N, C-alpha and C positions, 0 to 999 in steps of 0.2 A: 438541565445542565447542560448534558448531551446536545441538544438543541440549540442552544445557546453558543457554544464553540464551533460545530457545523456552520452556523449563520455566521462567527465571527471569519471563518476559513473562506470561506465564498466570498464575501466582500472584499479581505485582502488580496484574494488572488485574482479580482475583477479589478483590484484598482491598480494591480501590478502590471497585469496585461493590458490595460486600457492606457501606460504612459507612450510605447512606441506607435501607438497607431498615433497618437497626434499628433505626433512627426513626420507622420507620413504627409505627402507634397500631391502625389500623384500615383495610376492608377499603371499596372503592367504595362498596357498595352501602351500608353503614353512613353513610358520607358522605352520600351522598344523601337517605337518612331524614333526618340531622341537620339537614340544613338544610329539609327541607320543614318540621319539627318549628318552626326558627326563624323562616319564613316564615309559619305558621300563627300563629304567636305574634305577630307583628309586627303580620296586619293584626289581628286580636283587640285589642292596644293601640291601635291606630289606631280599630278603630271603636269602642269605651268612650269614647275622648277624645271623639269626635264626639259622642256621645251624652248627654256630661253637661259639655259648652263651657259652655251657656249657663247650667247652675245652679253650676257651680264650676271657675271659670275654673283655679285655682292647680292643681286635681287634674289636669284637661284637660292640660293645659301639661308635667306632672311624668310623665304616661301618654305624650305624643308625647314628650318626652325620653327617657325609657326605649325607644319603640319605633325611635328614630332611633338608638341606637347599636347597639341588636342589628341593624336592616338594614344600617348600614354596615359593621358586620361580619362580616356573610355576604355584604356585597356583594348585597344583594335590593333594587334598584335601583326596582323597581317600589313597592315599601314605603317607599323613603326620602322617592319624590316625593310619595307621598299624605303623608307623615307635614307636609312642607312646605307643602303643599295647607291641612291642618286648620291649622296653626299661623297661615299666613298668615288664615285665618279669623277666628280668636280674636283677631288683631291690628286686622283690617277691622272687626270690629263694635263692638271698644272704643276708634275714633276714628283708629286709629295705619293712616292708608292707605297711606304710603307703605312703611314696614316690610313692610307683608301685600305690598304690590307687588313689594320685591327678592325675597320667598319666592316670589310666584306664578310669578316669573321661573325661578327656581331649580329651581321644579319641573316647568315648561314643557322647561327645559334639559336634564333627565333623561327626561325623557315623551317626548322627541323624538331623542335617541340610543340608546332602547332602542327606538322606534318602538310605543308602548304608546299605540294612536291613541286609548280612550277617556278616561285621564290629560289628553290634548294638548289634547281639548275642555273636560273640567271646568277645567284650568289656564285656557286664554284666555277661559271664561266667566268667570272670578273675576278676570281681568284687567280683561275690559270692563266688570265690576262696580264695581271698583277706579275704574279711568278715571273711569266715569261719575260717581260719590261726587265726586271732582277737579274736576269739569265739565268735563273735557278730554271732549266730545262726539264727535268728529271721529273721534278716534282708538278711543274705545269702541265707535261704529257698525262701522268698519272691522273691528274685532277678533271683536265678536260674528255679522258676517259668515261671518268663517272660521269662527267655532265652530257657526253652522247649517250650514253643508256639512257638516261632520267630523259632527255628530249625524245627520242626515239620512244623511251614509252608514251609520251604525253602526245607523240605523231605533231611533234613543231618541225617540219622537215627544213624550214627553211634555217631554222636555230642550228638543226642535224649538219647540215651544207656548213654553215659557218665554220662551226666544231671542228669540222674534218679538215677547213682550211690549214684551221690555226695549228693544229697536232701534223698538217703537212710540211708548214714552217716549221717548227721544230724537228721535225725528220730531216728538212733541207740543211738546218743549221748544224744538226751532227753528220753531214754527210752520207748519212744513210738516203741514197740515191733512191734505192726501189722501194724504201716503203713510203718515201714520200710520192712517189710518182703514184704509188697504190691509193695515197687518199685525197689527191688532187686531180686522179681519173674518176674516183668513186665520184666525189663531190660535184663535178663535170657533168656526168651521167645523172646525177640527182635532180641539177639542180634545172638540168634540160627535159626531163620526165615531169618538175613539179612547176617548170614553167617560172623559176625564180632566178630574174635577169641580172641581178647582181651578183648573186650566187655563182651562177655561169660565168660572168666577168671576171670574176676574182680567181677563179680556179683556172681559166685561158690562161692570166698573168700568171700565174705561181707558175704553172707547167712551163711557160717561157720562162720564168727566172730557174725553175730547175735546171732546163736545158740550157741556158747561156753557161750555168756553172759547170755541167758536167761536158762542155764544149760542142755539142751537138746544136750548133749554131740556124741549120736548115728549118728544124724542130723549132726551136726559140722564135724565129719569126714566125712562122704560122701562128703561135699561140698567140703574140705578140699581137699582131697584125689583127686575131680575132677581137682581142679585147679594146683594140683600139676601135675597131668599128661598132662593138658595142657600146663603147663611149661616146663615138659620132653622133649614134642614133640618141643617147639620154641626154646630149647637150653637156657632159661632166666634161669641165674642162681643167678636172683636177686629176680625174683618170686618165686624158688627152695626154696633158705633160707627162703623166708617169710613162704610159705606154711609148708616147715617140721618145724620148730619152733612152725606155730599153733598146728600141728598135735603132737607136746610132750607137749602142756600144755593139749588139749586131754587127750594123755596117762595118764599123770600125774594124774590128776583128775578120772581117770577111775582105777587110782590106779597099772598100768603098767608101774612103773618106769625103767625097763632092757629098754623097747622100748622106752619111753619120752626122757631117756638120749642118746640113738643112734641118735633118730631124730634129738636132737640137737648138738650132733656133727657134723651130716652130714649137718645140717643147716648151721653151726659155719664154717665148710670148705668152702662150698659154699660162703659165703660173704667174707670170706679171699681170694678166687679164684679172686673176684673182685674191692676188696681192699675197700668193702662197709663197712667202720666204724662205722658208727650209728646202722648200722644191727647185726654189730657183739657184740655191747654191749647189746641190746636187747636179743639175744640167750644167751649170758654170764648170763643176769638176770633170764631165764627162766631155765637156769642149776643151780641158786643158790635156787630158788625156788624150783625146784626138789630136790636136795641134804636137803635142810631145812626141806622137808615131811618127807626126811626117817632120818631125825636126823644125817645126817654125817656130823659131824662138822669140819673135817680135810676137806672135798672137798669146801664143804659152805666156809670155809675159803679161800681155794685156789684160786675157783671161784671169790672171793670177791675183793681179790689181784690184779688178774686177769682185772677184771672188771674197778677196780680203775686208774688202771694203764690204759686201752685203753679211760677211759674218759678224763685223764689227757691228752694223745695224741690227741684225738681230740677239746678239749678245748685249744691245742696249736695250732693246724693245724688251727682253725676258727679264733682263733687269729688273726695266720698272714693274712689269707685270707681275712679277715676282714680290717687289716691295708692295704693290697696290695689294696683292694678295692676300700679304701677312696682314695687310692692315684690315683688309675684310676678315680675315680669320680671329683677329685682336675683337671687334666690334662683336663679332661671333659670341667667342668668351667672354665679353662682358654681359651680354644678353643671358647668356647661359647662368651665367652669377646671380644676376637681377631676378630672376625665375627660380632659381635655387632659395633667394633669400625670401623671397615672396612666400613659395612653398613651407618654407621654415616657419615664418610666421602663423598661415595658416595651420600648419600642424600644432603647434602649440596653443592656438586657439581651440582648436579640435580637442588636445588633450586638456585644456581645463575646464571646457563644456564636459568631457567626458567623467574628469573625475566630479564634478560637482551631480550628475547621473549616474556615477556608481554612489556618491554618497546615499540620495536617494532610495537607490536601491539595494544599500545593506540594512539604512532602517527598514523597508519594507518586507525584504529577507527576515530581519531579527525578529519583524510581527508575525511573521508566517510561521516561524520556528517556533513561535511559545504556542501560538495555536493548535500549530502540528503535535506538538510535545503532550501536550493537555490531553489531546484527541489518541492519542497512542498508548498512552496511560489508560484511558477508559478501555480500549480493544486488549488491552495486553491479557488480560484475564480469562477472555473470550478464545485469546487465538491460542491462547496453552492448552484449553481443553480440544480445540479443531484439531492443536501439530498432534497429540496423544494418539488420537482415533487417524490421523493421516497415517502417524507412525506405523501403527498396528497394519491398516491396510499394505503399507509398501514391503513391511515383513512378511506378509502373507505372498503378496505377488510376486517379492524373491524368491523365497520358496518352490513357488510354480514354474517361473525363470531355472531355477537349477536344476529342478526336475525334468524339464524339456532339455536344458544343455547337455544331461550325464544320458538322454535317452540318441540326442543328436552324434554325442562322441562314440558309444557304442556302435551305431547306426554308420558311421565312418570307419569305423575300424574294421566292422565286418566287411564292407566296403573293399576296403585296401587288403584284407584277406584273399578277398575273392580274384584282385586284380594282379595279387601275388601268385596264386595257385593259377592263373591263367596262362601267365608268365611261364609258369615253372612247366607249363604244358606243353607251350607252344614249344620251348626250346627243348625238350624231350622228344616230340615229333620231329623237329627238324634234325637235330641230331640224327636221329633215325634215320630220315629221310636224305643226310647225306651221306652216312653210314655203307647203308645198303648198295648205293651206285660206284662209289669207292669200292667195296667188296666183289662187286658184281666185274668191276674193271680190272680189276687184281686177277681174278679167276681167268676171264678171257685172254690177258697176258699171257700168263701163263703157260695157257694152251697153244696162243701159237708160237710164245719163245721154245716150244717143248720140241717144236719142231715134225709131229706126229697128224698135224692137219697141212691138207693142200690145199692150195691157195682157193680155189671155188667152197670150201669147207669154211674157211678162215674169214673170207670178204665178208659175208652178212653178219660176221663177228663185228667187224671192226666199224660197220652201219650202226648197228646196236652200241658200239662203243663209241662213236661219237655223240648218239641223241644223247649217253648218258651222261658224256661232258658236257655238253651244252647245259644238259636241264641243270647239274651239279653247279655250273658256273653261274647259272641265272639264282639261281638259290641259295649260294651264298652271297654275292651280290647283293640280294635282297636282305639276309640275312645281318649282311656288315653294316649297310644302312640302316634298320629295324636296331641294332644292337646300339649304334650311333646315336639316335637320335632317343633311345629311353633313359640311357645311360650319362649320357652328354648333355642333353637338351639341344642337341643340332639346329643353330639356326641359315636362315637363308642370306646367299650370298650375291643379291639381283645386280645385273649387267645389261645390256642392250644387246636383244638375240634376235637374227633375222631367220624367225619360225621356221619357212621353207627349209633352209640347210640347217638346220638343227634335226628335223623331221629326218632330212634326208641321211645325215649322218646314222641315226636308230636304221634307218629303214635298212643303208648297208649292208649293220650288221645282223640282219634277217634274212639276204640276200641265198644263203647256203639252203637254208631249211626250205624258204619260200621257194627257190630252185629244184629240190628235191620233189617236193610237192606241183611244181609244174602251175605256182601260184603267181599272178601277179600283181603288183601292189603300187597302185598312182597315187603319185603327191601332186594335190593337184591344191596347195595352199599357193597364195598369191607371196611374189616374190619379192612384193615393195611391205608385204606387215611384218612388222618389226613390235619386238614385244621386250617388258624387262620380265627377269625370271632369273633363278640360280639355275645355271646351264645343266650341272652334274644331277641335280634332283629330278630337273624336268626329263632328261634321258630317262632315269630311273624310270620315270612315270610310263615314258611314251614306249620304252623298250619292254617294260610287262606287257603294256596293252596291244602292241606287234604281235609280240610273242604268241599270245592267248588268242590273236583273231588267224594267225598261221595254222597256230595249234587246232582249232576247231574250223577251219576251211577245208572244204572238201579239195581233193587233186581236179586242176585245171578252173580252180576257180579264181575269184578277183578282190583285193579289199583295197576299199576307199577311203583315202585322204583329204578331209579338208578343212577350211577353217572359216568363219565368218565373223564381222563385227555387230553385235545385236546386245542390247544391252550388258556390255563385257566383250569378253575375247571367248569363243566356241570352239574348239578343237573335234574334232570329229574323226574318228576310225571306225569305219562300217563295213564288216565283211557277210560272206554269202555260206554262212557257215552252217551247223546243224541246231543251232542256237540254244538257248537257255530254259530249262525249265522253271515252271512258278516256285517249287521247290528251293531249285537251286539261288533264284531269283531273290527269294525270302532270307535266304541263308548269308547272300553277297549284301542285303542291306541290315544285318543284324553284326555284318561282320564278324561273321563264323569261318573255323577255318577248315576248309576241305577243297578236294580235288577232283579232277574227273579224268579219263582218258581221252586223248585226241585224235582226229578222224585217222590218223596214221597210227595209233597207240601209244601216242607220245605222252608221257606223265608229266604232269607240272607238279611243284611244289606247293600249290593253295595257300600260299604266303603273299603273293603278286599284288592281288588286290586290296589288300591291305597297308600292303606300302605304298601303295598308287593313291589310296584314300588320304594316308596321313600326311604324305608329301605334297599334294593338292592343296590340303586343307593349312597346309604352313603357307602356300602364296594369298589364302582369303579364297580360296573356290571350291569347287564340288566336287564329287564323279555321277553324272546320269549313265544309268544304264535302263536300255529298250530292248528286247528282245521276242523273237517269234519263234517257236519251236522247227525247226528244219528250213528257213528262212534266213536265218542268220540274225546277228545284232548288232546294237550302234552302242559303242561307248563314248561317251560326250564328255570332255575335260573342259568346266567351265569354270573360265577366270573372271575379277572383278574388271572394271573399264580402267583400274590404274594401272595394268597388266600390261595395255595398250602403249607401244611407243610409237614416233613420229614416223612417218612412211621413209621408204630408203630414199628417196630424192632428197627430202629434207636435211635425215640425217648426218647424207656426204657431202 
């Protein structure tokens, strides 16, 4: 019976698993190859549409529609985003800015989802262009700034230049002349450095517009002339017409009306040679303005008539083009509806097929369930026996784990008790060390104030009083830092710091003690080395280390402070003192509380190195100590690479 059930189960499962295999039509390699061909075709259609969009809008939209359907059917998101970008560009060039904006945002959403950095930058730039045309200057500028950052990260310098020129125009429109000049000048310099002729020409032309608007006519003439020369080299008739027209305005304002009329006439000829009707109208407006200034009313009337006629032609042409474009959009919508209808029919067929497959699968699952239930009932009795044995084993295991947990808790309690005892001992020692110098200070002050001592008698006492004051202050400061970190869990507040300046401040605090022993402290840290760290914590660390160095250095000795970048940041304080014995080094490594007398009988708190190690560890570093008796000691503060900031030249 059992063997029959097992055999039936295997046959049913084999039949179920065989169903999808029969529906397969190709291997994984063939699928990838097919997808690659589709993606290449989508990219080719998009590129062809982009190249013909100015000459044949109908063809461009048709190509984009085909590319979009292919991209969506193969889930090619980059190609789909590019389709929307190019289609939006067609809408924008034909005056449908709002429709263009919705498509730009759709392309941006897809590109962000696929993390396509380049298409994100392109979509942002086009959104900003559309907002600029719609006179939403503030929003356009914000998006241009984001676009500028993206292009800079991608190192697309020509696009960076184009965006700088666009932001400059926005600033110029808002009469922010200083900002506008800054953007145009930067675009000019970058274009020259990258040999980007178009950007160089546009930056010159825009600077001419700026100085024309501010009334700086000599400057405006220079930059318009530069743009004109570049257009002459490129034989760009449109650019020539623009530059000559602006130079005509400059000449008119300078009072050189003959030159202004000659330039405007030449600009008109260039515009007519390429059938640029809007540009013709702009030049005619310039001629009308020049003749008005000269009060030549007949010429004004003649050119006004020509301007009215040209604007009528423009209106008629744009109206015809708009109607044709609407027909193209209507045809595109009909194609979209046809595609959606066919997609719906295909979806219905797929549903019918899936229903049939689901029915077959349901019967198969029912048969498999029956077989499974028969097999499960057979195994149930044996499983109950095995489960009982397993539960007994689990109970025994839990008993062992509970015993281990109890031992761990006892051990933790002992550790906590030892920690509390150590803290109590430290506080007791520190309070004694604070109380003793304060009591001595009180006694010395009472002797001096009593008037029973002469100057030569109490002068040494004042020196001793100063030493006790310095020691007490250092001890108190260390104690406060330690209590704050232990009780409140002090956190670091990192700032960008000049390491040399920070160390020089701490060295200045030790100047009196060093001068008393005629010790020279040399700060040879690179002035351009900057770091990230909490300035107050670092001052406490270096203050303690320098204080120890002065304390244990003999008279007329030297202390050297250096820093180097080597798998992180190493700050070294080296003295020529009495050194540290092996026993004392072991105490430092064990973080034990101890103190020794300095070379001039200075007393320490024995607490400074413990504070230093704790504050350094908060910065992710460690304190390294090397020493040789009677030769000196080297204390190294080793900080991670993340503590190294930019060089001074970059930071400024």
